Structures are given as structure tokens and as C-alpha cells.
PABA-192716 format. One record per residue: residue number from 1; residue in three letters; z negated, y negated, x of N, C-alpha, C in turn. Coordinates in steps of 0.2 Angstrom, whole numbers. Each point is the difference from the previous one (the first is absolute). Layout:
% residues N
{atom NUM ALA {Z Y X} {Z Y X} {Z Y X}}
...
//
This chain:
% residues 113
{atom 1 UNK {-166 267 55} {6 -2 3} {5 -1 -5}}
{atom 2 UNK {0 3 -6} {5 -2 -5} {-1 -7 -2}}
{atom 3 UNK {-6 -2 -1} {-1 -7 -2} {2 -5 5}}
{atom 4 UNK {-1 1 6} {3 -4 6} {7 -1 0}}
{atom 5 UNK {4 6 -1} {7 0 -1} {2 -4 -6}}
{atom 6 UNK {-3 1 -5} {2 -3 -6} {-1 -8 1}}
{atom 7 UNK {-5 -2 3} {-1 -7 1} {5 -3 5}}
{atom 8 UNK {2 4 5} {5 -2 5} {6 -1 -4}}
{atom 9 UNK {2 5 -4} {6 0 -4} {0 -6 -4}}
{atom 10 UNK {-5 -2 -4} {-1 -5 -4} {1 -7 4}}
{atom 11 UNK {-3 0 6} {1 -6 4} {7 -1 3}}
{atom 12 UNK {3 6 1} {7 0 2} {5 -3 -5}}
{atom 13 UNK {-1 3 -6} {3 -2 -6} {-1 -8 -2}}
{atom 14 UNK {-6 -2 1} {-1 -7 -1} {3 -4 5}}
{atom 15 UNK {0 2 6} {4 -4 5} {7 0 -1}}
{atom 16 UNK {3 6 -2} {7 0 -1} {2 -4 -6}}
{atom 17 UNK {-4 0 -5} {2 -5 -6} {-1 -7 2}}
{atom 18 UNK {-5 -2 5} {0 -6 2} {6 -3 4}}
{atom 19 UNK {2 5 5} {6 -2 4} {6 0 -4}}
{atom 20 UNK {1 4 -5} {6 0 -5} {-1 -7 -4}}
{atom 21 UNK {-5 -2 -2} {-1 -6 -4} {1 -6 4}}
{atom 22 UNK {-2 0 6} {1 -5 5} {8 -1 2}}
{atom 23 UNK {2 6 1} {7 1 2} {5 -3 -6}}
{atom 24 UNK {-2 2 -6} {4 -2 -6} {-1 -7 -1}}
{atom 25 UNK {-5 -3 1} {-1 -8 0} {4 -3 5}}
{atom 26 UNK {0 2 6} {4 -3 5} {7 1 -1}}
{atom 27 UNK {2 6 -3} {7 1 -1} {2 -5 -6}}
{atom 28 UNK {-4 -1 -5} {2 -4 -5} {0 -8 2}}
{atom 29 UNK {-5 -1 5} {0 -7 3} {7 -1 4}}
{atom 30 UNK {1 5 3} {6 0 5} {7 -1 -5}}
{atom 31 UNK {0 4 -5} {6 -1 -5} {0 -7 -3}}
{atom 32 UNK {-6 -2 -2} {0 -7 -3} {2 -5 6}}
{atom 33 UNK {-2 1 6} {2 -5 5} {7 1 1}}
{atom 34 UNK {3 6 0} {7 1 1} {4 -4 -5}}
{atom 35 UNK {-2 1 -7} {3 -3 -5} {0 -8 1}}
{atom 36 UNK {-6 -3 2} {-1 -7 1} {5 -2 5}}
{atom 37 UNK {0 4 5} {5 -2 6} {7 0 -2}}
{atom 38 UNK {2 5 -4} {7 1 -3} {2 -7 -4}}
{atom 39 UNK {-5 -2 -4} {1 -6 -5} {1 -6 5}}
{atom 40 UNK {-4 0 5} {0 -6 4} {7 0 4}}
{atom 41 UNK {2 6 2} {6 0 4} {6 -2 -5}}
{atom 42 UNK {0 3 -6} {5 -2 -5} {0 -7 -2}}
{atom 43 UNK {-6 -3 0} {0 -7 -2} {3 -4 6}}
{atom 44 UNK {-2 2 6} {3 -4 6} {7 1 0}}
{atom 45 UNK {3 6 -1} {7 1 0} {4 -4 -6}}
{atom 46 UNK {-4 -1 -5} {3 -4 -6} {0 -7 2}}
{atom 47 UNK {-5 -2 3} {0 -7 2} {5 -2 6}}
{atom 48 UNK {1 5 4} {5 -1 5} {7 0 -3}}
{atom 49 UNK {1 4 -5} {6 0 -3} {2 -6 -4}}
{atom 50 UNK {-6 -3 -3} {1 -6 -4} {1 -6 5}}
{atom 51 UNK {-3 0 6} {1 -5 5} {7 0 2}}
{atom 52 UNK {3 6 2} {7 1 2} {5 -3 -5}}
{atom 53 UNK {-2 2 -7} {5 -2 -5} {0 -8 0}}
{atom 54 UNK {-6 -3 0} {-1 -8 0} {4 -2 6}}
{atom 55 UNK {-1 2 6} {4 -2 6} {8 1 -1}}
{atom 56 UNK {2 5 -3} {7 1 -2} {3 -5 -4}}
{atom 57 UNK {-4 -2 -5} {2 -5 -5} {0 -7 3}}
{atom 58 UNK {-5 -1 4} {0 -7 3} {6 0 5}}
{atom 59 UNK {2 5 3} {6 0 5} {6 -1 -4}}
{atom 60 UNK {1 3 -6} {5 0 -5} {1 -8 -2}}
{atom 61 UNK {-6 -3 -2} {0 -7 -2} {3 -4 6}}
{atom 62 UNK {-3 1 6} {3 -4 6} {7 1 1}}
{atom 63 UNK {3 5 -2} {7 1 1} {4 -4 -6}}
{atom 64 UNK {-3 0 -6} {4 -2 -6} {-1 -8 0}}
{atom 65 UNK {-5 -3 1} {-1 -7 0} {2 -3 6}}
{atom 66 UNK {5 -5 0} {3 -3 5} {-5 -4 5}}
{atom 67 UNK {1 2 6} {-4 -4 5} {-8 3 1}}
{atom 68 UNK {-1 6 -3} {-7 2 0} {-1 6 4}}
{atom 69 UNK {5 2 5} {0 6 4} {-6 0 4}}
{atom 70 UNK {-3 -5 2} {-5 0 5} {-6 -4 -2}}
{atom 71 UNK {-1 -1 -7} {-5 -4 -3} {-6 4 -1}}
{atom 72 UNK {-6 -3 0} {-6 4 -2} {0 1 -8}}
{atom 73 UNK {-5 4 -2} {0 2 -7} {-1 -6 -4}}
{atom 74 UNK {-5 -5 1} {-1 -6 -4} {6 -4 0}}
{atom 75 UNK {3 -2 5} {7 -4 0} {5 4 -4}}
{atom 76 UNK {0 7 1} {5 4 -3} {-1 -1 -8}}
{atom 77 UNK {-6 1 -2} {-1 -1 -8} {2 -7 -2}}
{atom 78 UNK {-2 -5 4} {2 -7 -3} {7 -1 0}}
{atom 79 UNK {4 3 5} {7 -1 1} {3 4 -6}}
{atom 80 UNK {-2 6 -1} {2 5 -6} {0 -4 -6}}
{atom 81 UNK {-6 -3 -2} {-1 -4 -6} {5 -5 -1}}
{atom 82 UNK {1 -4 6} {5 -5 0} {7 2 -1}}
{atom 83 UNK {2 6 3} {6 3 0} {2 3 -8}}
{atom 84 UNK {-5 2 -3} {0 3 -7} {2 -6 -4}}
{atom 85 UNK {-4 -6 1} {1 -6 -4} {7 -2 1}}
{atom 86 UNK {3 0 6} {6 -3 1} {6 5 -3}}
{atom 87 UNK {-2 6 0} {5 5 -3} {0 -1 -8}}
{atom 88 UNK {-6 -1 -3} {0 -2 -7} {4 -6 -1}}
{atom 89 UNK {-1 -5 4} {4 -6 -1} {8 1 0}}
{atom 90 UNK {2 4 5} {7 1 1} {2 4 -6}}
{atom 91 UNK {-4 5 -3} {2 4 -6} {1 -4 -6}}
{atom 92 UNK {-5 -5 -1} {1 -5 -5} {6 -4 0}}
{atom 93 UNK {2 -2 6} {6 -5 1} {6 5 -1}}
{atom 94 UNK {0 6 2} {6 4 -1} {1 2 -8}}
{atom 95 UNK {-6 1 -3} {1 1 -7} {2 -6 -4}}
{atom 96 UNK {-2 -6 2} {2 -6 -3} {8 -1 1}}
{atom 97 UNK {2 1 7} {7 -1 2} {4 5 -4}}
{atom 98 UNK {-2 7 -1} {4 5 -4} {0 -2 -7}}
{atom 99 UNK {-5 -3 -3} {0 -2 -7} {5 -6 -1}}
{atom 100 UNK {0 -5 5} {5 -5 0} {7 2 0}}
{atom 101 UNK {1 5 5} {7 2 1} {2 4 -6}}
{atom 102 UNK {-4 4 -3} {1 4 -7} {2 -5 -5}}
{atom 103 UNK {-4 -6 -1} {2 -5 -5} {7 -3 1}}
{atom 104 UNK {2 -1 7} {6 -3 1} {6 5 -2}}
{atom 105 UNK {-2 7 1} {5 5 -2} {1 0 -7}}
{atom 106 UNK {-5 -1 -4} {0 1 -7} {4 -6 -3}}
{atom 107 UNK {-1 -6 3} {4 -6 -2} {7 0 2}}
{atom 108 UNK {1 3 6} {7 1 2} {4 5 -5}}
{atom 109 UNK {-4 5 -2} {4 5 -5} {0 -3 -7}}
{atom 110 UNK {-4 -5 -2} {0 -3 -6} {6 -4 -1}}
{atom 111 UNK {2 -3 6} {6 -4 0} {7 3 2}}
{atom 112 UNK {-1 7 0} {6 4 1} {2 1 7}}
{atom 113 UNK {-5 -1 5} {1 1 7} {-2 6 3}}
//
């Protein structure tokens, strides 16, 4: 009878170790799965945040560029490029005008005026 009890205890210990081993693996797999899900969720949230930021910037451009409040993105970008070029032209003209006026003032001071 002692031998039978010993065999039964050995079988129980073996089964217990097998259950613990399986439980440990499924727990590790569960933890790994949780980590993957967390990364996916964070990635989705980051993408959503980036999309919101792009939309916010597009809306800002639509407000800044004259006549673009209701334009689509493609038209908005074309109009924005044209608007920037027009502003650069205006800036160049203003610099030239300021330089001309400055030259006139120097001439005026030269002649005692």
C-alpha cells in the first residue's frame, strides 16, 4: 500500500506541475497578448491624434488663405502656394519701395532738407 500511495502522490505531483506549467504558459501568452493590444491601442490613439492635428492645421490654412474656407485639400494647397508666392512678390515690392524712399531721404538730407 505504501508503494501505491507513493505512485499516487507522484502522479498528483506530476499533474500539478503540468497544470502549473500550462497555466504559466497561458499566463505568459495572456500577458504578451495584453502588451500587444496595449501597443496597438497606443498606436491607434497616436494615429488619431496625428489625424486631428492635420485636420486642425488644414482648418487653420482655410481661415488664413483668402477664399479657401470651403475648398478641398488639393485646391487649398494649390491656393496656398499661389498665396505664398503673391506675398513674396508683395514683400519684394515693399522692400524696393522702402529702399527707394530711404534713398530719397538721404538725398534730401544731403542737400540740407
